[in-house]
N, C-alpha and C positions, 0 to 999 in steps of 0.2 A: 474219588470213590462214589458209587451210586448210593442213593438213599437206602439205609439199612432196613431189612424186612420187618423186624419186630419193633425196634426202638424208634425208627424213623430218623435216626441221626444221619447227618451228612458231613461231608468234608468241610473242615473249618470250624465245626462245632465242638470238636474234641481235641485233646492234646496227647502228646507222647507219654506223659507221666500221669498216672491215674491213682487216686485215693479211693478205695472201695469201702463200702459198709453194707450192712444188710437192710436196715430200716431206712425208708425214704425220709423219715423225719430227722434222721441223723445228718443228712446231706447239708442242710443249711448250717448246722453246727460246725461241720468241718470247713465249709467254704467261708465261714465268718473269720477264719484265720488267714484267708487269702486276700489279696488286693483285687479290687474291681470285679468281684465275683458276680455272676449272673446265671439265671436258670436258662437252660437251652432245651430241656426235654422233661416231660412228665407224662409217661405212658405206662399203664399197668403198674408193676412194682418198681419201675425204673424212673427215678428222679435224677437228673444229670445237671450239674453246674459246671461252669468254667471260670477260672480266675487265674491270678498270677502269684507265683511264689518265687522269690529271688529273681524277679523279672523274667520268669519262665512260665509259660502257660501250663496249667495243671487242670485235669478233669477230676471232679468229685462225682461219684455215681453209686447208686444203691443197686444191689443185686436181687433183693428179695430174699426169701428163705430157701436155702438148700441148693443142690447141684444143678438141676435143670435150668432154673432162671439165671443162675450164675454163668453157666456155660454159654447161654445165648448172648449175654452182655459181653463176655470176654471175646467171643467170636466177632461181634460187631465193632467193638472198640479196636480190636487188633486189625480188622479190615480198614479202619480209618487211621492206622499208624501208631497206635499205642504200643509201647515196648516195655514199660515198667509199671508194676502194680504193687501197691501197698494196701493190704486189707486191715481195717480197724474194726474189730468185732467184740462180741461178748461170748462167754463160754462157761462151762462148768468145770471146776477144778477137780482133778482126779488124783494127782500126785500128792504124797505126804508133804506137809509143809506149806502147801498153797492155801491161802486164806482169801476170803472175800476182799476184793479190791486189788489183789496182786495182778500182775500182768504175766502173760506167757508169750515169748517170742518163738515162733514155730520154725523148726529146722526141716520139718517134713510132716507127713500125715499118714496114718494107717487108713487105708481106703476101704471103709465099710459103707460104701455108697454105690449107687447104680450108675450115675452119670459118668464118672471117670472111667468106668468099665466099658462104656460105649465108645471110648476113645482109645483105650489100651487094655491089654490083658492084665489080670490081677497082679502078675509078677512085676509089672512096670512100677518103679518107685515114684512117689509123689514127694518131690523135694523142693524146698524153698531155695531161691537163688542166694548164694553165699554173700554177695555184695549187699543185698537187701537185709539179710540177717545181721551182717556186721553194722550196717547203718542203724538198725533198730536197737541192737545191743548198745551201741555207742550213745544213742539218744536217751534210752532208758537209764543208762548209767549216769549220764550228765544230769538227768532230771532227778536223780537220787530216788528212783522208784524201786519197790520190792518186786522182783520178777524172776522167773525161771526161763531157761532155754531148753528146747528139746522137741521131740515129736508129739503130735496130738492125735486124737481119735476123731475122724471125720465121718459122720453118719448121715443117713437119710431120715430115720425115724426118731423124732424128738421124744415122744412118749414111750415108744417101744424099746429104745436103747437106754434111756435114763432110768434110774432106780431111786427109791427112797428107803429110809429106815422107819419101820413100823414095829413098835414093841420090841425093839432091839434086833430085828431081823430085816434082811434085804427083801424088799417088796417091789412089785411093778408099779409104774405110774399109769399104765394103760387102763382103759375103761373096763370095769368089772374085774380088774385084777388079772387080766389075760397075761400069761407068761409061759410059753412052751419050755420044755426042759432044757433045750440048748441055749436058752437065754439066761438061765438061773445064775450061772457063774461067769457070764460073759464079761461084765464090767470089771470084775476082779481079775480076770485073765489079762485084760488090757492094762490094768494097773501094774500087774507083774511084768508086763512088757515095757514098762517105764513110760507109758502114755501120760503126758502132763495134763491134758484137758480134753474136753469133748465139745465139738462144734459141728457145723454142717456145710461149710463151704471150702475149706482149705484143700481137701482132697481133690476136688474138681479144679480149683484154681491152679494148684501146683502142677498137676498132671498136664493140663492144657498148656500152661506156659512153658513147661519143659519141652513138650512136643513141638511147640511153635517157635522155639528159640527166643522166648521172652523172659524178662525178669519178674519174679513175684516173691513176696514175703508177707507175713501177717503178724500182727500183735493183737492179742485178745485180752480183755480184762476178765477176771474171774468174778462173775456176778453171783455165783453160788457154788457150793461144794457138792460133789456127787459121790455117793448117794445123798440125795437131799435129806436134810434133817434139821430139826430145830437147833439154833445156835444163838448164843448171847451177843455175838458180834453183829453190828448193824452197818449198813453201807448207804451212803448218799450216792446212789447210782448215777444220777445226772452229773454230779461233780467228778466222780470217778471216771465216767466215760469221757468227759472233757479233758481230764488229765491224760487218758489213753490217746485221745485224738491229738493232743499236743505233742506227745511222743511220736506218733505216726507222721504227723506233718513235719516235725523237725527232722525225722529220718529221711523223708522225701527231699527236704532242703539239702541234706548232706549228700544224697545221691546225685542231685543236680550239680552240686559243687564238685563232686568227684568227677563226674562226666566232663565238666568244663575243664578241669585241671589236667586230666590225663588224656583227653581226646577219645574219639570213637575207636572201638575195636581193641582198646587196651583194658585189661582186667585190673581192677584195683587190688593193691596189696599194701601191707604196712610200710614196706620200704619206699613206697612212693610219697609218703608223708614228708 
């Protein structure tokens, strides 16, 4: 493949299996769990490493924040042969029972973003691949982590979509308290729809990978609960994120093992164990 337009990545620099994160600073933390990892790209919000996991080459790459930059990277990695994506991210917990430090394995995303709509009409579902979901659930279970599984809310506006509790009432996080009427009950509506968490990339990732015939899934830690409010619980975020990274990397190891054992074009199912 030719040199990619935005990242500058070329054939041989990337792998079929990709571990994604938002922050460029998280890439070396993920690649520290791989063998013989090295940096191959550092452009704009994209830091890309390549290493080996179970003797299989794996790419680790940052998307930056939100759909537009995520879409560019997915396009360019897919151009270079990537077929499996596992996103390891942070999010705000919406569902009852989710606490700081818990994980959410996404089965899909409510698409409240603009980028995915540039690829497909709003009615098109943003679904995670069931094999990736199964691998993530298996990994989180074996790690004895507290986690929930379900759909999340994928947005563009961090400040406009998030809310906080102020004097016992829902209040906006936007500058000067801007909140039009249609936003007042919006977060509660999504909670009633059983949204587990709120983040900014899954809607784009899942939509694009479904359209392109690729596998994608995501696990996000709950770095805060939404609406944001004072809480007595504290969180060592760096350690919590490393724990989440460990689950994501282990899930990718499982996917590689499944692919080796059942061969190309065969869908994994429990009876194959």
